[in-house]
C-alpha positions in Angstrom: 24.9 49.1 -50.1 22.5 48.2 -47.7 18.7 48.8 -48.7 16.8 51.2 -46.2 14.0 49.3 -44.5 10.8 51.1 -44.9 8.9 52.2 -41.7 6.2 49.4 -40.8 3.6 52.3 -40.3 4.0 53.6 -43.9 1.2 51.2 -45.1 -1.1 52.4 -42.4 -1.0 56.1 -42.8 -2.4 57.8 -46.1 -0.2 61.0 -45.5 3.3 59.7 -44.9 4.4 63.3 -44.4 2.8 63.5 -41.1 3.4 59.8 -40.3 4.6 59.2 -36.7 8.2 58.1 -36.2 8.1 54.3 -35.8 10.4 52.9 -33.2 10.3 49.5 -34.7 9.5 48.0 -31.4 6.4 46.0 -30.6 4.2 45.3 -27.6 2.3 42.1 -27.0 -0.9 43.2 -25.3 -3.1 41.0 -23.0 -6.5 40.2 -24.7 -8.3 42.4 -22.1 -5.9 45.3 -22.6 -6.4 44.9 -26.4 -10.1 44.9 -26.2 -10.3 47.8 -23.8 -8.1 50.0 -26.2 -9.8 48.8 -29.5 -13.4 49.5 -28.0 -12.3 52.9 -27.1 -10.9 53.5 -30.6 -14.1 52.1 -32.3 -16.2 54.6 -30.2 -14.0 57.3 -31.3 -14.2 56.2 -34.9 -18.0 56.4 -34.6 -17.9 59.9 -33.0 -15.7 60.9 -36.1 -18.2 59.4 -38.6 -20.9 61.3 -36.8 -19.0 64.5 -37.3 -19.0 63.6 -41.0 -22.7 63.1 -41.0 -23.2 66.5 -39.2 -21.3 68.3 -41.9 -23.0 66.6 -44.7 -26.4 67.4 -43.1 -25.3 71.1 -42.8 -25.4 71.0 -39.0 -24.8 74.3 -37.2 -21.0 75.2 -36.7 -21.1 75.4 -32.9 -22.9 72.0 -32.8 -20.1 70.5 -34.8 -17.5 72.2 -32.6 -18.9 70.9 -29.4 -18.7 67.2 -31.0 -15.2 67.8 -32.1 -14.4 68.8 -28.6 -15.9 65.6 -27.3 -13.8 63.7 -29.8 -10.7 65.4 -28.7 -11.6 64.5 -24.9 -12.1 61.0 -26.0 -8.7 60.9 -27.8 -7.0 62.3 -24.8 -8.6 59.8 -22.4 -7.4 57.0 -24.8 -3.8 58.6 -24.8 -3.8 58.8 -20.9 -4.8 55.0 -20.6 -2.2 54.0 -23.1 0.5 56.1 -21.5 -0.4 54.6 -18.1 -0.2 51.1 -19.4 3.0 51.9 -21.2 4.6 53.2 -18.0 3.4 50.2 -15.9 4.7 47.7 -18.3 7.3 48.7 -21.0 9.1 51.5 -18.9 9.0 49.4 -15.8 10.5 46.2 -17.5 13.2 48.3 -19.3 14.4 49.9 -16.2 14.5 46.8 -14.4 16.5 45.3 -17.3 18.9 48.3 -16.9 17.8 50.2 -20.1 17.8 53.7 -18.6 17.5 55.2 -21.9 13.8 54.5 -21.8 13.5 57.3 -19.2 14.7 59.7 -21.9 12.3 58.1 -24.4 9.4 58.7 -22.0 10.5 62.4 -21.4 10.6 62.9 -25.1 7.1 61.3 -25.6 5.7 63.3 -22.8 7.1 66.7 -24.3 5.4 65.8 -27.7 2.1 65.0 -26.0 2.1 68.4 -24.1 2.6 70.5 -27.1 
């Protein structure tokens, strides 16, 4: 019997019950694209650490909620940028290669993003 290969994302997420489904595909990003995306994530990480400090310092609830909203907005902006780059590269390349199932994958992704 063939042994089931574990998802490559398992080691990245503490709670595997909420782990995203991993397609098993990879994307080689340009250095510029990688830097742009990683810098955004590092800023978001800093914002989340700030939220933790606010909570530890007994900040007023509405003040924390406003900062949570800012983190949500930053994550949404990150997602929009990543989606745009995905469509302009992966999706276009797959369609040119005749892989029209990529359109279905994109539609499913958009549906998950718009919950």
